[in-house]
C-alpha positions in Angstrom: -2.7 -18.7 -31.1 -3.3 -15.1 -31.1 -3.1 -12.5 -28.3 -6.9 -12.6 -28.1 -7.2 -16.4 -27.9 -4.3 -16.5 -25.3 -6.1 -13.9 -23.2 -9.5 -15.9 -23.4 -7.9 -19.3 -22.6 -5.7 -18.0 -19.8 -7.8 -15.4 -18.4 -5.2 -12.7 -18.7 -6.3 -9.7 -20.5 -4.5 -8.9 -23.7 -3.5 -5.7 -22.1 -1.8 -7.3 -19.3 -0.2 -9.8 -21.6 1.5 -6.9 -23.5 2.5 -5.6 -20.0 4.2 -8.7 -18.9 5.8 -8.9 -21.9 6.9 -5.4 -21.7 8.6 -6.0 -18.2 10.1 -9.1 -19.0 7.9 -11.3 -16.9 6.9 -13.2 -20.1 9.2 -13.6 -23.0 7.9 -11.9 -26.2 5.8 -14.1 -28.1 7.0 -15.2 -31.6 5.6 -13.2 -34.4 3.8 -14.8 -37.3 4.7 -13.2 -41.0 1.9 -10.8 -40.5 3.4 -9.5 -37.3 0.9 -11.1 -35.0 1.9 -12.5 -32.0 1.9 -16.2 -31.8 1.3 -18.0 -28.4 2.2 -21.5 -28.0 1.1 -24.1 -25.2 4.2 -23.2 -23.0 3.4 -19.4 -23.1 -0.4 -20.0 -22.2 0.8 -22.2 -19.3 2.9 -19.5 -18.2 0.3 -17.0 -18.5 -2.0 -19.2 -16.3 0.9 -19.6 -14.0 1.1 -15.8 -13.6 -2.8 -15.3 -13.2 -3.0 -17.8 -10.4 0.3 -16.1 -8.8 -1.4 -12.7 -9.1 -4.7 -14.1 -7.6 -2.8 -15.3 -4.7 -1.3 -11.8 -4.0 2.4 -12.4 -5.3 4.1 -9.4 -6.6 5.6 -9.1 -10.0 9.1 -9.5 -8.2 7.8 -12.5 -6.6 6.4 -14.1 -9.8 9.4 -13.2 -11.6 11.5 -15.5 -9.2 8.9 -18.1 -9.0 8.5 -18.4 -12.8 12.4 -18.7 -12.9 12.2 -21.6 -10.2 9.3 -23.2 -12.0 11.1 -23.2 -15.5 14.4 -24.8 -13.6 13.6 -28.3 -13.2 16.7 -28.8 -10.9 15.6 -26.1 -8.3 15.4 -26.8 -4.7 12.0 -26.4 -3.5 13.2 -24.6 -0.2 13.6 -21.6 -2.4 9.8 -21.8 -3.6 8.7 -22.4 0.2 10.9 -19.4 1.7 9.0 -17.1 -1.1 5.6 -18.8 -0.2 6.3 -18.4 3.6 7.6 -14.8 3.4 4.3 -13.9 1.4 2.2 -15.6 4.1 3.9 -13.6 6.7 3.4 -10.4 4.7 -0.5 -11.2 4.2 -0.9 -12.0 8.0 0.6 -8.7 8.9 -1.6 -6.8 6.4 -4.7 -8.6 7.7 -3.8 -7.6 11.2 -3.4 -4.0 9.9 -6.9 -4.1 8.2 -8.4 -5.6 11.3 -7.1 -2.9 13.6 -8.7 -0.5 11.0 -11.9 -2.2 11.1 -11.7 -2.2 15.1 -11.1 1.6 15.1 -13.7 2.6 12.7 -16.4 0.4 14.3 -15.5 1.9 17.7 -15.7 5.6 16.1 -18.8 4.6 14.1 -20.5 3.3 17.6 -19.5 6.7 19.1 -21.2 9.0 16.4 -24.9 9.5 17.1 -25.4 9.8 13.3 -28.1 12.5 14.0 -28.6 16.0 12.9 -26.1 17.6 15.3 -22.8 18.6 13.8 -20.4 16.9 16.4 -18.9 13.8 14.8 -16.3 11.7 16.6 -15.2 10.1 13.2 -14.3 13.4 11.8 -13.0 14.6 15.1 -10.6 11.6 15.1 -9.7 12.1 11.3 -8.8 15.7 12.3 -6.6 15.1 15.2 -2.7 15.1 14.6 
């Protein structure tokens, strides 16, 4: 199938498919005599794998490793679990950071009168060193 059909069926845009080929995440698709890319079922499956991993927030580097493990039928599952566990820890840390930002902004917003006066604790906080 051509790249447009592979994009439609996998949910990965043609632009991203080209990018994934360019960075080596996805092996370049075979080219037909007319020089169009020709994707097969295995490549389509890999595109879906990549799309799902990206949706879970895995980095390109993590996806590269996960794809390699997925392709290796003799892999130890502990390596996959380690990647997933590190990613979960990273996500939890990012969530905590974001929650801290929400708390701080809610506090500043609560302190701001939001009226016609020029004093604003939000701007004052942003301007503080």
